N, C-alpha and C positions, 0 to 999 in steps of 0.2 A: 482632612475631610474626604479628599479624593480617595485616599486609601480605604477608608471605611466604606465608601460607595462601591469601590471595586470588589471588596469582600462580599458585600451584600449582593452585588451583581452575580458573582460566581455562585453564591448559594441559591439565588433565584433561578439561574440557568439550570442548576441541578434539579430543582423542584419542577421546573418546566419540562425537563427531559424525562422525569419520572412520570409525567402525566401524558405521555405521548398516546396517540390514538391507536394503540395496538393492543388488542385484548387477547391475552393468551387463552388457548383452548386447552384440551387435555394434553398433558405433558407426554407427547409421543416421540418428539424428535428435537434435537438441538445439536448442532455442532458443525463440524469441520470445514476445512478449506483445503483445497489442493486438487489433485487430479488422479485419476484412475488406477485401477488395479494393476498389479504386476503383470508383465507379459501381455496384458490385455490392451492397455493403452488408456490414456486419460479420459476421465469422465467429462460430461458436458459442462462441468464447472466445479471449482473447489468448494467443498463443504461436506458435511456428513451429519448424520442424525444419531440420536441416542439409540443404542442397540436395544431391541425389545427384550423383555424378560423371558427367560427360558420357560417354555410352556410344557416341557416334558421333564422326565427324570434325568435326561441327559445333562451332564454338567455343562454349565454355560462356558463358552470360550473365554480364555483369559488373555490379556495383552502379551504379546511377544516381547521378551526382554530386550532383544536387539532393536526392535522398532521403538520401544520406549527410550532406550539409550540414544538412538539417532535423533528422535524428536527433541529430547532435552538438550542435546548438543546443538541442534539447529536453532532452538530458541535462544541459546546463549550466543550463537553466531549473529543472529539478527539484532540482539541487544548490542553487540559490538559494532554493528553497522551504524547505529545512532550515536551511542556514547562509547567510544570517542570518534569513530570514523567520520560520520557526517559533520560532527562538530568541528573537527580539524579541517575537513575539506572546505566547509563554509568559512571557518575562521581565517584560514590563510588567504581567502579571496577578498576579504574586506580590508579597509584601511586599519592601521595599527590602533588607532584611537577607538575603534569599535570591536576589537577582537573579543574582549571578555563579554560584551553584550550578546554576541552571537553564541558563544559557548554557553552562557547563562540561559539564553532562550531555548537552546536545544536541550540542555540538561534538565531544566525545570519543566518544559513542555512534555518531554518523555515521561517524567515522573508523574505529572498531573494526569496525563491520559491513561497511564497504567492504573492509577487509583480509580479514575472514573470508569474504566473498563471493568474493573472488578466490582464496582458498585452497581452499575446498570448497563454499561455498554455491551458487555458480552450477552446479556439477556436480550437486549434489543436486537442484536445482530444474529444470534444463533439459537433462538428458541422459536417455537411455532407461534405465529400471530396472524399476519396477513401477507400480502404480496410485497409490502413495503417495509414493515417493521415487525420485529419479533414481539414477544410478550414479556411477562414479568416473572417467569418461573425461576429464573436464576439471579434475582436481585441479591447483591452481596454474596454471590456464588452459592446461594442456598441450594442444598441437595447434592452438591458435588462430592461431599465427604460426610459420612455419618460417624461422628466421634464415638458414640455409644457402642456401635457395632464394629467400628474399625473398618467400614466398607467404603469403597470408592465407586462413584458413578462411572459408567462406561459410555463411551461414544464410539461411533463407527468410523472406519477408514473408507477406502474405496474398494475393498475386497470383502466379500461376504464372509461372515464368521470370523472376522479379524478386528476385534475391538481395540480401543486405546483408552487409557485413563482420560476422563474428561478434563481433569485439571491440567494435564499436559497440553491439551488442545487450547484451553483457556490461556495458558501462559504463552504459547506459541502465537496465538492470534493477538494477544495484548501487544506484543512487539510490533506487529504489523500496524495496528491502530496508532501506536505511539510514533513510529517513524514517519508514517504518512503525514501526521500533523506537523512534525518537525520539518519535513520537506518544504512546506509553505513558507517557512521563515526566510528562505533564500530570496524570495521575491520582495519582501518588505524590509530587508536588512538596512541598518544604519539610519533609520528615521522613525521607527514606530515605538511608542511608549510601551514599557514592559507590562504595565497594568492592562493596557489595551490588548496586548498579545494574549494574555491569560484569559480575558473575557471572551475574545474572539474564539480561542481554541475550545473553550467549553461549549460554546454554541455550535460551532462548525462540526466538532466531533459528534455531538448529539444528533444533529439534524442532517448532516451530510455523510460522515463516515459510516456510522452505525447502519443507517438504512441502505447505503450502497453495498456494504458487506452482506447484509441480509438479502438484498435483491439479486446479487450475483452468486453468492456462495451457499445460501441456505437451501437444503433439501432434506428429504426424509431418510437418506442413507440406504445403502444397498440391501441390508437385511430386511427392510420393510417391503421390498419388492418380491413378494412370495408367489404371486399369482397374476396373470394378465388382467384379471377382473379389477384389481385394485390400483392399476397403474395410473389411470386418469385421476382418481381421487388423490393419490399421493402426489402427483405432479402439481395438482391445484393448490397444495399446501406449501409449495416451494416459493422461493423468491421470484419476483417478476422476471428478471433477466435470465435466471436459471430455467424458468419455464420455457423461455424462447429457445433455449439450447445454445446460448452464447458460451464460448470457451474463454476462460481466463484462469490460467493455471496458478499464478501467484500474485496477481494484482495489477495488471495493465490498466483496467478501469478503476478498480477499487482504490488503488494506491496512486499510481502515477498521473493518470488523467485527472482524477479527483483532486489531487494536490496541486497539479500544475495550473489548472483552470482557476482554482481558488486563489492561487498566488498572483495570477494575472489580474484578477478582479481587485485584489488588495493593492497591487502596484498602481492601478488606475485611480483608486480611491484615495490613496496616500499622496499621490503626485510624485514628481521627480525630486531626487535629492538636491540639496542646495549645491549649485555649481555643476550640476550634471550637464555634460556636453561642453562645458567651458573649462573645467578644471580636471586635472589628472586624478583618476580614481583607480589606480592600478592596484592589483593584489599586493598585500604587504609581505606575504611569506608563501611563495609557491612550493617551498620544501614541505611545509605542513599540508598544503593542498595535495601534493603528490602522495604523501604518507596516508592522508585520509582516503584518497581514491584507491590506493592499493588495499587498504583495510576494508573498504566497501566491497571490492572485488572478492576478497577472502570471505567476508561475512555473507555475501550474496548467495554463496552455495547453500547456506542454511535457509535463506529466504526462498530460493527456488526449489532446490532438491528436497528441502524439508516439507514443501507443500504437497509432496506425494503422500505424506502421512505415514509412510512405511519405508523401511529400508529394503527396497525392491527394485525391479527393473525400471519402473517409472522414475524413481529417484535417480537411478544411474543415468537415464536419458536426460533428465533435467540438469543433472550435474555437468554432463559433457557438453550439452548445448550452451549452458551458461559460460563454461570455460571457453568454448570455441567462438561463440558470437562476440564475446567481449574482446578477445584478441583481434578478431577481424575488424571490429569497429575502431580499435586503437589505430590500426594500420590505415584504414580507409579515411578516417578523420585526418590523420597526420599527412598522408599523401595529398589529400584534397587541399589542406591548408598550405602545404609546401608549394603546390601548383599555383594557387590563387594569391597567396600572400608572400611567397618568395622564401619563407623560412618555416621549418617545422618547429613547433613550440612544445615545451613540457606541459603547459596548460592545455594545449590542444590534445595531447596524448591522454592526459588525465580525463579531460572532458569526453574524449572518444570512448574511454573505458566505461564511464557512467552511461553514455548514450547506448552502448551495446548492452549493458546490464538492464537498462530500462526496457529496451525494445524486446529483449528475449524473455522478459518476465512473464507476460501472458502466454508465451509460446513454449516455455521451457520444456514441459512434458507433453506438449501438444503437437510438436513438429519433430521431424527426423533430422539427421545430420545435414542433409542438403538445405533444409529450411534454416538451420542455424547459420550456415555459411552465408546464405542470401540475406537474412535479417541483419547480421552483423555488418556485412559489407555495405549495405544500403543505409543503415542507421547512422554511421559516421558522417558522411557528407550531408545527409538530410538534416541532422541536428546541428551541424556546422552552419548550414544555411539558416536554421531556426534561430541561432544566437547572433546572427549577423543580418542577413537580408530581411527575414520575417520580423525580427525585433524592431528594425527601423520602420517597417511598414505599420506595425502596431502602435509605435510611438509611446510605449510605456517604459518606465524605468524598472524593469524586472531585474533587480540588482545582480542576482547570481544566476540568472537564466533558467529559472525553474520551468517556465512555460516552454522555452525553446528546446530543452532537453527532456524533461519529464512528460509534459503534456504531448508534445509533438512525437517524441519517441514512443510514448505509450499508445498513442493513436495508431501510429504505423505498426507497432508490434501487435496490437489487437486485430487490425485488419489483415496483416500478414499471416496471423494464426489461422484465419479463415481459409487462406489459400494453401498453406503448406501443411495443414493438418491432413489433407487428402493423402490416402495411401498411394495414389498414383504418383505423387510427388515425394515419396519417401517418408510421409508422416505416419504416425501410429493409428490414425483414425480416432474414432470415439465410440463409446458404448452406446449402441443403438437400442438395446433391450436389456434393462437392468434385471429382469426376471431370470434370463438365461446368461447374462453378462456377454451377450453377443457384440462383437466389434465390427464396425463398418465405416463408411465415409459418406458424408453428404455431398451433393454436387457443389463444386467450388463456389459458384455464384450464389447459391442458396445460403451457404454458410457465411459467405462474405457479407451478404445483406443482413444476416442475423448479427454479425459482429458490428456492422455499421449502426444498427439500431441501438445496440448496447452502448456504443461510444456516444451516440447522440443523447441518449437519456442521461448518461453520466455528465456530459458537458453542461447540459441545461440545469440539471438538479444542483450540481455543486456551485454553478455560477449564481443561481438565485439565492441559495443558502448563504454563500460567502458574502454576497452584497448585503443581505439583511444583517448578518452577524457583524460585519465591519461597521455598518450604520449604527447598530445598537451600541457597540463599543465606543464609537465616536460620540454618541449622545451622552453616554455615562461618564467617560473620562477624557474623551478626545483621543483621536488616533495618533496624532503626530507630535513630536517634540518641537520646541521652539527653534528658530533658526540659530540662536545663540548656542543652545545645547547641541544642536546638530554639528555646528562648526567646531565646537570644543571636543565633541566626542561623547558617545553614550556611555562608555566605560566609567568615566569619572562622574558624570552627572546622574546616570541612572543607578549605578551600583557602587559609587564611591571608591573605586579602585582602578588601577591601571595594569595592563598586561605586561608592560615592560618598564623597567627603571634603568635609565642610562646615566 
């Protein structure tokens, strides 16, 4: 009976998501995410809009094959980040009796969100609607490909006259949505029912991820900015946080803060694992965790550098910053742990890598090399404190430290972006005039305040949605397994199989 109820709940959540209060207007824009034009520097936020139809006899621009190849590669790299990288990273950190439950949750959640993204998520996030939600122009990806004419819809990048295939952007952003939902699983590991996980994911994705992506990354695209007279009108059609001018190159707010805060809410609502604080709950396979962390680092180049939407200078900067900041964070976490705990650990080094990757995500194409050094070096010790001191202060059983690494690292990275974006500190600045593509810098305190507002909205929005989503799942099927099931392990009780046979 509970299985039937779970299926009905998933169907009901989809129907509810399809009835969101966002009414699409004329189909003028929809798309992208990432940051600015080549050599110019990142835009005020990742996203782009549908390229307007050519109004003259001049042939419409066509996508560059190199850009297309890079974006397809980046999409595959982000897929690798979830399945298998995140799955192995999380799987190695739990006890052996729960290994398969974590792998299953990541694998199925990624698949579920990919399907929902293609049904309605993309449309809600990247079509014109209002400041919070998109519309319904792209339900079931309608309009992205005309089978009768063999024509593909185009979307914009961050350079004028440089379109991309909209389907490429759809796929790229699908991986972002899916991995964000998977990140939450680390907070609620080893004690939540699989059916409850699926119900929660449908609700949270619909009402937290999609609107946050729209608020931060949706705008009308550079080609729409043809005259100073239309700037205010075009800006008013963008997502709320993009209108403020917040910088988020690849997902500090949309991905990491969003998921980390939701995970903390879940940890509170589920309660602590049986035996938490009294029994040893050591990771069962740090070799897998190290392999997962290394694969995350590899895949993250697609995540960050791919968010430039082109194979250009902005992508190169994001690539190098991702490379450097991560290495700095590995070292800073390791030395801080060595100093305070007496020994440097493999788990610490792997966690430092993830902390650096998280912190540089919103800054990747938005800061210069000096910013990458600073962000990486600070992120390591900061997140080390997050998973030790701050975790004790919060009193929640955030099983795999999603809040301490992703939320805290994301908040720091988002704020640091506001500082190191300044050209005076070696940053690339931002596009201050999309009509002329002029680049400049805002005063550091002004940009920092904008970043702080974006962080605040993200924290509140995702916390409220997560609480309601967990509560609904609890009412329908119950959130938590029984104590007996938890002690025996979720692998055998939830999935009828074991990871190891000795």
